C-alpha beads as a LAMMPS data file, in Angstrom:
LAMMPS data file: protein, C-alpha beads

452 atoms
451 bonds

1 atom types
1 bond types

-500.0 500.0 xlo xhi
-500.0 500.0 ylo yhi
-500.0 500.0 zlo zhi

Masses

1 110.0

Atoms # bond

1 1 1 -261.600 43.197 -286.042
2 1 1 -260.702 45.170 -289.215
3 1 1 -257.180 44.446 -290.623
4 1 1 -255.247 45.089 -293.591
5 1 1 -256.500 41.542 -294.977
6 1 1 -259.895 43.329 -295.463
7 1 1 -258.341 45.694 -297.945
8 1 1 -259.200 44.561 -301.565
9 1 1 -256.474 43.647 -303.851
10 1 1 -255.773 45.415 -307.133
11 1 1 -257.222 42.610 -309.133
12 1 1 -260.435 42.585 -307.138
13 1 1 -260.633 46.486 -307.651
14 1 1 -260.151 45.953 -311.342
15 1 1 -263.277 43.636 -311.387
16 1 1 -265.708 46.261 -310.416
17 1 1 -268.025 47.956 -313.056
18 1 1 -266.469 51.276 -312.058
19 1 1 -262.973 50.144 -312.808
20 1 1 -264.103 48.861 -316.272
21 1 1 -265.418 52.424 -316.990
22 1 1 -262.379 54.047 -315.945
23 1 1 -260.434 51.553 -318.125
24 1 1 -262.534 52.571 -321.109
25 1 1 -261.788 56.208 -320.427
26 1 1 -258.242 56.521 -319.076
27 1 1 -256.772 53.237 -320.130
28 1 1 -255.786 50.059 -318.028
29 1 1 -252.149 51.056 -317.060
30 1 1 -253.275 54.562 -315.621
31 1 1 -256.287 52.811 -314.078
32 1 1 -254.155 50.227 -312.275
33 1 1 -251.632 52.918 -311.089
34 1 1 -254.481 54.826 -309.722
35 1 1 -255.800 51.733 -307.737
36 1 1 -252.382 51.071 -306.274
37 1 1 -251.704 54.598 -305.272
38 1 1 -255.109 54.650 -303.460
39 1 1 -254.329 51.179 -301.693
40 1 1 -251.007 52.491 -300.623
41 1 1 -252.637 55.635 -299.107
42 1 1 -255.169 53.126 -297.262
43 1 1 -252.327 51.214 -295.878
44 1 1 -250.552 54.172 -294.600
45 1 1 -253.747 55.446 -293.021
46 1 1 -254.133 52.002 -291.402
47 1 1 -250.798 52.229 -289.901
48 1 1 -251.467 55.629 -288.595
49 1 1 -255.098 55.285 -287.296
50 1 1 -255.626 51.480 -287.402
51 1 1 -258.618 52.092 -289.651
52 1 1 -259.502 51.527 -293.320
53 1 1 -261.513 53.778 -295.544
54 1 1 -264.855 52.712 -296.728
55 1 1 -265.315 51.093 -300.208
56 1 1 -266.996 54.242 -301.333
57 1 1 -263.947 56.343 -300.255
58 1 1 -261.597 54.171 -302.136
59 1 1 -263.512 54.727 -305.278
60 1 1 -263.519 58.350 -304.918
61 1 1 -259.825 58.267 -304.191
62 1 1 -259.017 56.489 -307.381
63 1 1 -261.170 58.784 -309.363
64 1 1 -259.557 61.874 -307.955
65 1 1 -256.099 60.335 -309.016
66 1 1 -257.267 59.743 -312.425
67 1 1 -258.775 63.172 -312.820
68 1 1 -255.791 65.038 -311.470
69 1 1 -253.419 63.187 -313.687
70 1 1 -255.191 63.744 -316.832
71 1 1 -256.677 67.219 -316.238
72 1 1 -254.859 69.601 -318.534
73 1 1 -253.141 72.505 -316.864
74 1 1 -253.733 74.621 -319.839
75 1 1 -257.489 75.338 -320.240
76 1 1 -259.789 77.889 -321.567
77 1 1 -261.004 80.654 -319.094
78 1 1 -263.556 83.328 -319.301
79 1 1 -261.686 86.839 -318.874
80 1 1 -264.126 89.168 -317.036
81 1 1 -261.223 91.426 -315.658
82 1 1 -261.648 94.094 -318.364
83 1 1 -257.912 93.715 -319.329
84 1 1 -258.158 93.051 -323.052
85 1 1 -254.560 91.562 -323.718
86 1 1 -254.258 89.820 -320.314
87 1 1 -250.788 88.239 -320.786
88 1 1 -251.497 85.719 -317.977
89 1 1 -254.778 84.645 -319.799
90 1 1 -253.025 83.976 -323.131
91 1 1 -253.330 87.621 -324.622
92 1 1 -255.342 87.854 -327.760
93 1 1 -258.152 85.553 -328.555
94 1 1 -258.191 84.472 -332.222
95 1 1 -260.848 85.153 -334.827
96 1 1 -263.071 82.400 -336.037
97 1 1 -261.272 82.681 -339.430
98 1 1 -257.939 82.087 -337.649
99 1 1 -259.432 79.211 -335.589
100 1 1 -260.658 77.599 -338.859
101 1 1 -257.329 78.056 -340.603
102 1 1 -255.666 76.179 -337.691
103 1 1 -258.045 73.403 -338.001
104 1 1 -257.815 73.165 -341.906
105 1 1 -254.036 73.180 -341.758
106 1 1 -253.600 70.711 -338.815
107 1 1 -256.044 68.045 -339.732
108 1 1 -254.075 66.874 -342.654
109 1 1 -250.794 67.857 -344.621
110 1 1 -250.045 71.122 -345.884
111 1 1 -247.652 73.092 -348.163
112 1 1 -245.498 74.085 -345.277
113 1 1 -242.273 73.665 -347.000
114 1 1 -243.604 72.496 -350.380
115 1 1 -243.735 74.572 -353.639
116 1 1 -246.860 73.418 -355.599
117 1 1 -245.769 75.183 -358.719
118 1 1 -242.274 73.758 -358.986
119 1 1 -243.400 70.380 -357.345
120 1 1 -240.159 70.640 -354.988
121 1 1 -239.275 71.608 -351.660
122 1 1 -240.216 75.158 -350.774
123 1 1 -239.743 77.519 -347.578
124 1 1 -241.975 78.043 -344.708
125 1 1 -240.470 81.657 -344.683
126 1 1 -242.730 82.809 -347.635
127 1 1 -246.172 82.130 -345.762
128 1 1 -247.624 85.440 -344.458
129 1 1 -244.670 87.574 -346.155
130 1 1 -246.578 88.770 -349.074
131 1 1 -249.461 90.019 -346.616
132 1 1 -247.082 91.565 -344.292
133 1 1 -245.226 93.530 -347.030
134 1 1 -248.496 94.734 -348.543
135 1 1 -249.890 95.909 -345.252
136 1 1 -246.838 97.612 -343.980
137 1 1 -245.066 98.756 -347.066
138 1 1 -241.979 96.834 -346.218
139 1 1 -239.726 95.300 -348.812
140 1 1 -239.618 91.972 -346.991
141 1 1 -240.764 90.162 -343.953
142 1 1 -240.381 86.988 -341.834
143 1 1 -242.088 85.174 -338.883
144 1 1 -240.346 83.544 -335.820
145 1 1 -242.023 82.413 -332.666
146 1 1 -242.239 85.432 -330.497
147 1 1 -240.881 89.092 -330.512
148 1 1 -238.080 88.156 -328.014
149 1 1 -236.810 85.648 -330.521
150 1 1 -236.957 88.347 -333.334
151 1 1 -234.816 90.772 -331.323
152 1 1 -232.550 87.892 -330.511
153 1 1 -232.219 86.927 -334.138
154 1 1 -231.685 90.427 -335.421
155 1 1 -228.959 91.118 -332.993
156 1 1 -227.233 87.779 -333.352
157 1 1 -227.134 87.877 -337.216
158 1 1 -226.334 91.680 -337.473
159 1 1 -224.312 92.459 -334.384
160 1 1 -222.701 89.556 -332.790
161 1 1 -219.426 90.652 -331.153
162 1 1 -220.112 94.201 -332.285
163 1 1 -221.702 97.339 -330.500
164 1 1 -225.340 98.241 -330.552
165 1 1 -226.278 101.462 -329.510
166 1 1 -229.456 101.927 -327.321
167 1 1 -230.591 104.769 -325.128
168 1 1 -230.705 104.170 -321.330
169 1 1 -234.118 105.304 -321.295
170 1 1 -235.163 102.241 -323.149
171 1 1 -233.368 99.589 -321.119
172 1 1 -236.462 98.254 -319.830
173 1 1 -237.800 95.150 -318.199
174 1 1 -241.288 93.868 -319.154
175 1 1 -243.493 91.035 -317.893
176 1 1 -242.081 87.744 -316.752
177 1 1 -238.597 89.345 -315.936
178 1 1 -237.636 89.922 -319.684
179 1 1 -234.969 92.564 -319.728
180 1 1 -233.873 94.075 -322.998
181 1 1 -230.187 94.340 -321.842
182 1 1 -230.147 90.515 -321.128
183 1 1 -231.472 89.433 -324.539
184 1 1 -228.908 91.736 -326.199
185 1 1 -226.128 90.107 -324.112
186 1 1 -227.331 86.604 -325.021
187 1 1 -227.081 87.443 -328.702
188 1 1 -223.356 88.310 -328.190
189 1 1 -223.728 91.958 -329.049
190 1 1 -222.058 94.498 -326.972
191 1 1 -224.296 97.335 -325.336
192 1 1 -223.399 100.866 -326.096
193 1 1 -225.467 102.650 -323.727
194 1 1 -226.163 106.325 -324.363
195 1 1 -227.784 109.204 -322.664
196 1 1 -229.335 109.156 -319.049
197 1 1 -232.362 107.529 -317.599
198 1 1 -234.449 110.405 -318.360
199 1 1 -232.852 112.168 -321.273
200 1 1 -231.049 111.319 -324.465
201 1 1 -229.956 113.598 -327.213
202 1 1 -229.177 113.204 -330.846
203 1 1 -225.670 114.142 -330.198
204 1 1 -225.443 111.082 -327.770
205 1 1 -226.160 108.857 -331.045
206 1 1 -223.620 110.804 -333.020
207 1 1 -221.032 110.513 -330.309
208 1 1 -221.455 106.772 -330.070
209 1 1 -220.385 106.372 -333.849
210 1 1 -216.901 106.603 -332.512
211 1 1 -217.351 103.090 -331.392
212 1 1 -218.031 101.688 -334.684
213 1 1 -221.471 100.077 -333.918
214 1 1 -223.196 97.446 -335.902
215 1 1 -226.580 99.167 -335.511
216 1 1 -228.838 101.552 -333.631
217 1 1 -231.598 99.848 -331.624
218 1 1 -234.811 101.667 -330.472
219 1 1 -236.806 99.670 -328.045
220 1 1 -240.374 100.912 -327.181
221 1 1 -240.851 101.180 -323.427
222 1 1 -244.262 99.220 -323.831
223 1 1 -245.433 99.150 -319.966
224 1 1 -244.546 102.503 -318.673
225 1 1 -244.218 106.200 -319.315
226 1 1 -241.382 108.374 -319.048
227 1 1 -242.692 111.818 -317.760
228 1 1 -241.230 114.866 -316.334
229 1 1 -237.911 116.361 -317.226
230 1 1 -237.346 114.066 -320.241
231 1 1 -236.089 114.327 -323.834
232 1 1 -235.662 111.980 -326.682
233 1 1 -234.973 112.498 -330.505
234 1 1 -237.538 111.202 -332.922
235 1 1 -237.168 108.031 -334.886
236 1 1 -236.660 109.977 -338.181
237 1 1 -233.794 111.996 -336.475
238 1 1 -232.058 108.810 -335.339
239 1 1 -232.477 107.206 -338.728
240 1 1 -230.867 110.081 -340.403
241 1 1 -227.826 109.884 -338.119
242 1 1 -227.659 106.037 -338.713
243 1 1 -228.010 106.249 -342.568
244 1 1 -225.303 108.764 -342.915
245 1 1 -223.028 106.397 -341.000
246 1 1 -224.098 103.562 -343.203
247 1 1 -225.531 101.476 -340.366
248 1 1 -229.029 100.120 -339.928
249 1 1 -231.736 101.256 -337.391
250 1 1 -233.735 98.561 -335.772
251 1 1 -237.083 99.506 -334.087
252 1 1 -238.248 96.957 -331.503
253 1 1 -241.996 97.938 -331.228
254 1 1 -242.902 95.294 -328.706
255 1 1 -246.617 95.262 -329.143
256 1 1 -246.790 96.924 -332.626
257 1 1 -250.070 97.883 -334.290
258 1 1 -251.312 98.310 -337.776
259 1 1 -254.332 100.402 -336.629
260 1 1 -254.334 103.965 -335.128
261 1 1 -255.217 103.352 -331.422
262 1 1 -256.102 107.210 -331.181
263 1 1 -259.341 106.568 -333.167
264 1 1 -260.725 104.792 -330.103
265 1 1 -260.145 107.208 -327.438
266 1 1 -256.632 105.853 -326.525
267 1 1 -253.258 107.317 -326.768
268 1 1 -251.368 106.832 -329.853
269 1 1 -249.411 103.559 -329.963
270 1 1 -246.528 103.439 -332.455
271 1 1 -247.637 101.859 -335.615
272 1 1 -245.547 99.424 -337.798
273 1 1 -246.128 101.532 -341.246
274 1 1 -244.997 104.721 -339.153
275 1 1 -241.788 103.151 -338.051
276 1 1 -240.779 102.265 -341.519
277 1 1 -241.956 105.554 -343.140
278 1 1 -239.627 107.316 -340.376
279 1 1 -236.589 105.383 -341.684
280 1 1 -236.274 102.219 -339.554
281 1 1 -234.544 99.556 -341.613
282 1 1 -236.133 96.684 -339.417
283 1 1 -239.082 96.765 -337.358
284 1 1 -240.258 93.846 -335.134
285 1 1 -243.333 93.387 -333.113
286 1 1 -245.553 90.737 -331.647
287 1 1 -248.260 88.661 -333.428
288 1 1 -250.544 88.130 -330.323
289 1 1 -250.823 91.560 -328.869
290 1 1 -252.298 94.354 -330.637
291 1 1 -252.314 92.639 -333.950
292 1 1 -254.774 90.195 -332.430
293 1 1 -253.223 86.918 -333.896
294 1 1 -251.233 84.056 -332.608
295 1 1 -248.188 84.205 -330.618
296 1 1 -245.361 85.189 -333.043
297 1 1 -242.361 87.559 -333.593
298 1 1 -242.719 89.572 -336.845
299 1 1 -239.785 91.246 -338.630
300 1 1 -240.373 93.486 -341.632
301 1 1 -237.956 95.719 -343.356
302 1 1 -235.315 96.011 -346.084
303 1 1 -234.991 92.896 -348.347
304 1 1 -231.173 92.757 -347.925
305 1 1 -231.318 92.774 -344.170
306 1 1 -234.194 90.333 -343.927
307 1 1 -232.453 87.866 -346.396
308 1 1 -229.542 87.850 -343.710
309 1 1 -231.847 86.925 -340.945
310 1 1 -233.439 84.262 -343.160
311 1 1 -230.119 82.654 -343.901
312 1 1 -228.766 82.704 -340.252
313 1 1 -228.708 79.113 -338.623
314 1 1 -230.557 80.690 -335.520
315 1 1 -233.571 81.176 -337.690
316 1 1 -234.227 77.483 -337.762
317 1 1 -234.316 77.371 -334.049
318 1 1 -236.824 80.207 -333.722
319 1 1 -239.012 79.494 -336.699
320 1 1 -242.774 79.390 -336.425
321 1 1 -244.817 76.422 -336.959
322 1 1 -247.496 75.542 -339.299
323 1 1 -250.483 76.479 -336.839
324 1 1 -248.930 79.881 -336.054
325 1 1 -248.560 80.747 -339.727
326 1 1 -251.884 79.501 -340.696
327 1 1 -253.527 81.640 -337.888
328 1 1 -251.356 84.598 -338.736
329 1 1 -252.348 84.491 -342.363
330 1 1 -255.960 84.438 -341.505
331 1 1 -255.495 87.515 -339.067
332 1 1 -253.622 89.564 -341.530
333 1 1 -256.367 88.975 -344.173
334 1 1 -258.791 90.784 -341.840
335 1 1 -256.630 93.786 -342.227
336 1 1 -256.193 93.635 -345.717
337 1 1 -260.042 93.343 -346.113
338 1 1 -260.604 96.232 -343.810
339 1 1 -262.677 94.050 -341.509
340 1 1 -260.357 93.992 -338.467
341 1 1 -262.742 95.896 -336.137
342 1 1 -265.557 93.350 -336.995
343 1 1 -263.506 90.169 -337.022
344 1 1 -260.586 90.446 -334.644
345 1 1 -261.871 89.992 -331.160
346 1 1 -259.374 92.529 -329.433
347 1 1 -260.382 95.236 -331.807
348 1 1 -264.123 94.320 -331.445
349 1 1 -263.359 94.948 -327.666
350 1 1 -261.593 98.088 -328.010
351 1 1 -264.241 99.467 -330.372
352 1 1 -267.275 98.399 -328.458
353 1 1 -269.999 101.241 -328.167
354 1 1 -270.477 102.141 -324.371
355 1 1 -274.168 101.541 -324.669
356 1 1 -273.614 98.043 -325.813
357 1 1 -271.264 97.258 -322.790
358 1 1 -273.787 98.891 -320.417
359 1 1 -276.675 96.770 -321.738
360 1 1 -274.683 93.496 -321.401
361 1 1 -273.829 94.340 -317.828
362 1 1 -277.391 95.249 -317.131
363 1 1 -278.584 91.999 -318.612
364 1 1 -276.261 89.890 -316.371
365 1 1 -277.576 91.721 -313.191
366 1 1 -281.175 90.781 -314.197
367 1 1 -280.167 87.151 -314.933
368 1 1 -278.467 86.676 -311.795
369 1 1 -281.102 88.704 -309.758
370 1 1 -278.425 90.704 -307.930
371 1 1 -275.585 93.185 -308.444
372 1 1 -275.763 96.617 -309.851
373 1 1 -274.014 98.325 -312.904
374 1 1 -271.425 100.793 -312.077
375 1 1 -269.017 102.781 -314.196
376 1 1 -265.340 101.633 -314.508
377 1 1 -262.282 101.440 -316.628
378 1 1 -261.023 98.814 -319.005
379 1 1 -257.352 98.611 -319.976
380 1 1 -255.684 97.179 -323.148
381 1 1 -252.787 95.528 -321.305
382 1 1 -250.262 93.304 -322.928
383 1 1 -247.357 95.909 -322.613
384 1 1 -249.449 98.361 -324.630
385 1 1 -250.702 101.877 -323.848
386 1 1 -249.642 102.277 -320.063
387 1 1 -252.025 104.313 -318.158
388 1 1 -254.426 104.416 -321.015
389 1 1 -258.117 103.291 -320.142
390 1 1 -261.422 102.876 -321.794
391 1 1 -264.639 103.878 -319.958
392 1 1 -266.691 100.706 -319.303
393 1 1 -269.718 99.466 -317.269
394 1 1 -269.157 96.819 -314.617
395 1 1 -271.384 94.281 -313.032
396 1 1 -270.583 94.998 -309.415
397 1 1 -271.485 92.499 -306.594
398 1 1 -271.521 93.366 -303.034
399 1 1 -270.591 89.994 -301.292
400 1 1 -269.847 89.302 -297.660
401 1 1 -266.894 87.028 -298.702
402 1 1 -265.648 88.519 -302.025
403 1 1 -262.444 86.583 -301.891
404 1 1 -264.280 83.280 -301.346
405 1 1 -266.436 84.124 -304.445
406 1 1 -263.334 84.934 -306.560
407 1 1 -262.061 81.482 -305.721
408 1 1 -265.397 79.822 -306.437
409 1 1 -265.418 81.438 -309.726
410 1 1 -262.059 80.133 -310.450
411 1 1 -263.365 76.520 -309.853
412 1 1 -265.985 76.784 -312.374
413 1 1 -265.925 75.070 -315.770
414 1 1 -264.691 76.928 -317.411
415 1 1 -263.145 79.120 -314.838
416 1 1 -264.227 82.707 -314.618
417 1 1 -261.612 85.328 -313.756
418 1 1 -262.916 88.564 -312.244
419 1 1 -261.518 90.979 -310.138
420 1 1 -261.675 92.797 -306.927
421 1 1 -262.452 96.606 -306.797
422 1 1 -263.450 98.428 -303.418
423 1 1 -264.178 95.237 -301.719
424 1 1 -266.563 94.310 -304.433
425 1 1 -266.263 91.515 -306.930
426 1 1 -266.786 93.156 -310.461
427 1 1 -266.827 91.718 -314.032
428 1 1 -266.358 93.709 -317.105
429 1 1 -268.290 92.717 -320.213
430 1 1 -265.668 94.226 -322.672
431 1 1 -263.340 91.411 -322.243
432 1 1 -265.970 88.498 -322.147
433 1 1 -266.604 87.008 -325.695
434 1 1 -270.330 86.985 -326.387
435 1 1 -270.412 83.309 -327.005
436 1 1 -269.160 82.844 -323.570
437 1 1 -272.006 84.680 -321.842
438 1 1 -274.144 81.581 -321.111
439 1 1 -271.130 79.790 -319.458
440 1 1 -270.416 82.895 -317.584
441 1 1 -273.908 83.286 -316.054
442 1 1 -274.021 79.605 -315.285
443 1 1 -270.804 79.725 -313.566
444 1 1 -271.745 82.772 -311.678
445 1 1 -274.909 81.272 -310.426
446 1 1 -273.203 78.047 -309.238
447 1 1 -270.544 80.170 -307.477
448 1 1 -272.929 82.477 -305.854
449 1 1 -274.988 79.571 -304.655
450 1 1 -271.758 77.878 -303.110
451 1 1 -270.682 81.063 -301.444
452 1 1 -273.981 81.785 -299.861

Bonds

1 1 1 2
2 1 2 3
3 1 3 4
4 1 4 5
5 1 5 6
6 1 6 7
7 1 7 8
8 1 8 9
9 1 9 10
10 1 10 11
11 1 11 12
12 1 12 13
13 1 13 14
14 1 14 15
15 1 15 16
16 1 16 17
17 1 17 18
18 1 18 19
19 1 19 20
20 1 20 21
21 1 21 22
22 1 22 23
23 1 23 24
24 1 24 25
25 1 25 26
26 1 26 27
27 1 27 28
28 1 28 29
29 1 29 30
30 1 30 31
31 1 31 32
32 1 32 33
33 1 33 34
34 1 34 35
35 1 35 36
36 1 36 37
37 1 37 38
38 1 38 39
39 1 39 40
40 1 40 41
41 1 41 42
42 1 42 43
43 1 43 44
44 1 44 45
45 1 45 46
46 1 46 47
47 1 47 48
48 1 48 49
49 1 49 50
50 1 50 51
51 1 51 52
52 1 52 53
53 1 53 54
54 1 54 55
55 1 55 56
56 1 56 57
57 1 57 58
58 1 58 59
59 1 59 60
60 1 60 61
61 1 61 62
62 1 62 63
63 1 63 64
64 1 64 65
65 1 65 66
66 1 66 67
67 1 67 68
68 1 68 69
69 1 69 70
70 1 70 71
71 1 71 72
72 1 72 73
73 1 73 74
74 1 74 75
75 1 75 76
76 1 76 77
77 1 77 78
78 1 78 79
79 1 79 80
80 1 80 81
81 1 81 82
82 1 82 83
83 1 83 84
84 1 84 85
85 1 85 86
86 1 86 87
87 1 87 88
88 1 88 89
89 1 89 90
90 1 90 91
91 1 91 92
92 1 92 93
93 1 93 94
94 1 94 95
95 1 95 96
96 1 96 97
97 1 97 98
98 1 98 99
99 1 99 100
100 1 100 101
101 1 101 102
102 1 102 103
103 1 103 104
104 1 104 105
105 1 105 106
106 1 106 107
107 1 107 108
108 1 108 109
109 1 109 110
110 1 110 111
111 1 111 112
112 1 112 113
113 1 113 114
114 1 114 115
115 1 115 116
116 1 116 117
117 1 117 118
118 1 118 119
119 1 119 120
120 1 120 121
121 1 121 122
122 1 122 123
123 1 123 124
124 1 124 125
125 1 125 126
126 1 126 127
127 1 127 128
128 1 128 129
129 1 129 130
130 1 130 131
131 1 131 132
132 1 132 133
133 1 133 134
134 1 134 135
135 1 135 136
136 1 136 137
137 1 137 138
138 1 138 139
139 1 139 140
140 1 140 141
141 1 141 142
142 1 142 143
143 1 143 144
144 1 144 145
145 1 145 146
146 1 146 147
147 1 147 148
148 1 148 149
149 1 149 150
150 1 150 151
151 1 151 152
152 1 152 153
153 1 153 154
154 1 154 155
155 1 155 156
156 1 156 157
157 1 157 158
158 1 158 159
159 1 159 160
160 1 160 161
161 1 161 162
162 1 162 163
163 1 163 164
164 1 164 165
165 1 165 166
166 1 166 167
167 1 167 168
168 1 168 169
169 1 169 170
170 1 170 171
171 1 171 172
172 1 172 173
173 1 173 174
174 1 174 175
175 1 175 176
176 1 176 177
177 1 177 178
178 1 178 179
179 1 179 180
180 1 180 181
181 1 181 182
182 1 182 183
183 1 183 184
184 1 184 185
185 1 185 186
186 1 186 187
187 1 187 188
188 1 188 189
189 1 189 190
190 1 190 191
191 1 191 192
192 1 192 193
193 1 193 194
194 1 194 195
195 1 195 196
196 1 196 197
197 1 197 198
198 1 198 199
199 1 199 200
200 1 200 201
201 1 201 202
202 1 202 203
203 1 203 204
204 1 204 205
205 1 205 206
206 1 206 207
207 1 207 208
208 1 208 209
209 1 209 210
210 1 210 211
211 1 211 212
212 1 212 213
213 1 213 214
214 1 214 215
215 1 215 216
216 1 216 217
217 1 217 218
218 1 218 219
219 1 219 220
220 1 220 221
221 1 221 222
222 1 222 223
223 1 223 224
224 1 224 225
225 1 225 226
226 1 226 227
227 1 227 228
228 1 228 229
229 1 229 230
230 1 230 231
231 1 231 232
232 1 232 233
233 1 233 234
234 1 234 235
235 1 235 236
236 1 236 237
237 1 237 238
238 1 238 239
239 1 239 240
240 1 240 241
241 1 241 242
242 1 242 243
243 1 243 244
244 1 244 245
245 1 245 246
246 1 246 247
247 1 247 248
248 1 248 249
249 1 249 250
250 1 250 251
251 1 251 252
252 1 252 253
253 1 253 254
254 1 254 255
255 1 255 256
256 1 256 257
257 1 257 258
258 1 258 259
259 1 259 260
260 1 260 261
261 1 261 262
262 1 262 263
263 1 263 264
264 1 264 265
265 1 265 266
266 1 266 267
267 1 267 268
268 1 268 269
269 1 269 270
270 1 270 271
271 1 271 272
272 1 272 273
273 1 273 274
274 1 274 275
275 1 275 276
276 1 276 277
277 1 277 278
278 1 278 279
279 1 279 280
280 1 280 281
281 1 281 282
282 1 282 283
283 1 283 284
284 1 284 285
285 1 285 286
286 1 286 287
287 1 287 288
288 1 288 289
289 1 289 290
290 1 290 291
291 1 291 292
292 1 292 293
293 1 293 294
294 1 294 295
295 1 295 296
296 1 296 297
297 1 297 298
298 1 298 299
299 1 299 300
300 1 300 301
301 1 301 302
302 1 302 303
303 1 303 304
304 1 304 305
305 1 305 306
306 1 306 307
307 1 307 308
308 1 308 309
309 1 309 310
310 1 310 311
311 1 311 312
312 1 312 313
313 1 313 314
314 1 314 315
315 1 315 316
316 1 316 317
317 1 317 318
318 1 318 319
319 1 319 320
320 1 320 321
321 1 321 322
322 1 322 323
323 1 323 324
324 1 324 325
325 1 325 326
326 1 326 327
327 1 327 328
328 1 328 329
329 1 329 330
330 1 330 331
331 1 331 332
332 1 332 333
333 1 333 334
334 1 334 335
335 1 335 336
336 1 336 337
337 1 337 338
338 1 338 339
339 1 339 340
340 1 340 341
341 1 341 342
342 1 342 343
343 1 343 344
344 1 344 345
345 1 345 346
346 1 346 347
347 1 347 348
348 1 348 349
349 1 349 350
350 1 350 351
351 1 351 352
352 1 352 353
353 1 353 354
354 1 354 355
355 1 355 356
356 1 356 357
357 1 357 358
358 1 358 359
359 1 359 360
360 1 360 361
361 1 361 362
362 1 362 363
363 1 363 364
364 1 364 365
365 1 365 366
366 1 366 367
367 1 367 368
368 1 368 369
369 1 369 370
370 1 370 371
371 1 371 372
372 1 372 373
373 1 373 374
374 1 374 375
375 1 375 376
376 1 376 377
377 1 377 378
378 1 378 379
379 1 379 380
380 1 380 381
381 1 381 382
382 1 382 383
383 1 383 384
384 1 384 385
385 1 385 386
386 1 386 387
387 1 387 388
388 1 388 389
389 1 389 390
390 1 390 391
391 1 391 392
392 1 392 393
393 1 393 394
394 1 394 395
395 1 395 396
396 1 396 397
397 1 397 398
398 1 398 399
399 1 399 400
400 1 400 401
401 1 401 402
402 1 402 403
403 1 403 404
404 1 404 405
405 1 405 406
406 1 406 407
407 1 407 408
408 1 408 409
409 1 409 410
410 1 410 411
411 1 411 412
412 1 412 413
413 1 413 414
414 1 414 415
415 1 415 416
416 1 416 417
417 1 417 418
418 1 418 419
419 1 419 420
420 1 420 421
421 1 421 422
422 1 422 423
423 1 423 424
424 1 424 425
425 1 425 426
426 1 426 427
427 1 427 428
428 1 428 429
429 1 429 430
430 1 430 431
431 1 431 432
432 1 432 433
433 1 433 434
434 1 434 435
435 1 435 436
436 1 436 437
437 1 437 438
438 1 438 439
439 1 439 440
440 1 440 441
441 1 441 442
442 1 442 443
443 1 443 444
444 1 444 445
445 1 445 446
446 1 446 447
447 1 447 448
448 1 448 449
449 1 449 450
450 1 450 451
451 1 451 452
């Protein structure tokens, strides 16, 4: 009769050849913990069912424990959704030069805060500044860890315990529950809301001066459009009112772009250079959206104001690390060399010719032996260009259980993220990197076979 005495001990399990392989791969402490957890599960099973698992089942359980404990939650995926700046999937993929810069900087020591000419301590704030000022025409620049941090730093350093004028048309909430008013309150600034939810006039800004505000803030709405009976003054008009009163104007662009999106059949996304030319004293924007670089918050503008930001104690808490600065520098160099369309993945996707996308979708259909090429729409995403789309070609698969296929695709290595449209599983070549195609097709074949 089978009893608990028939269950092997931890030491006995450690003597198996399989355990020795696990120890070599995962280390002895973790292997021992996995064995103990498995044996505890077996004892619980015996108490409930009066039976013990087979030896092979024990080994499989130990391996499952080890795999689940060591499998990273952050892993690469293939984005076949057609959303170029897919926030949930990490936004902008980096260029080869940016990846190389990260490797170069991370594999040894660097001049992060060291001045080679003086042979003394330097400042990390100088990295990427010269490129940013050259590209935007700003007097000075600095980099923090994301754009929310940039807004927080600006308001804390320049407007703590003072009023900040912002139009009600711009008090937005973007992805992840991020609300502009909440960040403003965290900075200690006092909101001075003007206008209504659909209309704001220049006279509203002029009237707000009676409150002696520290600055005017314009926040780009990013992920929605205000249409219908609406009205807002231009940035240059707001700047004139602010400057006549001797207060700065800050333009929070959110995404921010250095290239004119209208050249690619899209609406015009506000450009950093345009905001500065219109009179904004500080402009902040993201590094990993339309810039196509690493996550970062970039601030450009007047030298005196940027100097105040650099000196503020909060700047240290929000500073960018060496990997971000290395990748950002490499990304900015693509713009300086006029090679952004060729080298930066998101701009390569945005500018991809229609015939190229169609050819890729057709080749996928041939390789898989099923599916048809249909017309569709890609989106930019990432809080940029709401309601704007790019015509694309989709590989469309009519499957009896589409949800099951989508789930199978997510289980592949690497996972494939597709989307459901009109009860069909569709994949958009625009957002799939060329070097991922082989893995995509391999994963598709396995998922289709498993789905049946």
